N, C-alpha and C positions, 0 to 999 in steps of 0.2 A: 485513555485507558487504553489498554492492550488486552486483547483478549482472542481465545481461538475461534477460528470463524466457524459459522454456523453451517451445516451440510446443504449443499445447495447454492453457496453464495460463490462467486466466480471473483476471480483477480480483476481489479479495476486496471491494472497495467496492461494485464493481457488483452483486455476489452479495449483499451486504447492503442495498443500495438496492431491488433487483427482486425478490429472494427465488426460494424454491422455490413450483413449481406444484404443487399437491396433485393435480390433475385428472388432470395428464399425468405425474406422479410424476417429474419433471425441473426442471432450472432454468429460470426465465422466460427467454425468448429473450433479453430484454436483460442477463439476467446472465451471458451466455455471452460476454462481451467479451473478447478476448485480451488477456493482460497484455504490458506494455512493459517493466517493470521486477519485479524479485524481491529483497527486502530478508530478509536472514538475522540475526536477532537473536545477539549475540554475548554477552549479559550473563549472569551468572551465575543471574539468576532466571527468565529466559525464554530460556535457551539453546537454539538451533535451531528458534525460533519464525519461519516463514516469512509474509511478508507481500507480495502481489503486486499491481500497480498498473497499469491502463492508462493511456496518455498523459494522457488528459483528467482522471483522478483524480489522477494525480502531479502535476499542474499545480495542482489544487487544494490539494493537501496542500503545496505548497512555496512559494505567492504567500499572503503574509500579507493581512491586511484593509488596510493601507495600502499595497498594492502593491509590498511589497518582498519578495524572494526569499529562501529560505531553505532552499538546497538538502538532498537527500537526506544528502548528503556532511556538509554542514555539521551535520544534525539527529542523524546518527549519532555526528560526534566530539564534539558537546555532550552526547549520551547518555554515549558512553565517558567522559568528564571528568567526570560526575555533575554538570553544570550543571541548575539549577532557572530555568526559565523563565517569567516572569511577563508575560503578556498582559495 
């Protein structure tokens, strides 16, 4: 399921990229980027896992190396159908 991210939800990719600041005991300032979209997994194995992405990271994840677009909707449908993607 794909939905607009709630206010105050940060991008998971940015949190992974910029990380936790141990001195301040808080996320790095760059990691605190408002998420644009939240995707909730509906698979049996990963039921309910939420992943949130800012617009910049969402664009990175949907634009393939050849410039083609594989939208989150298309990715979710492929996952539901059990398709294996070969890059």
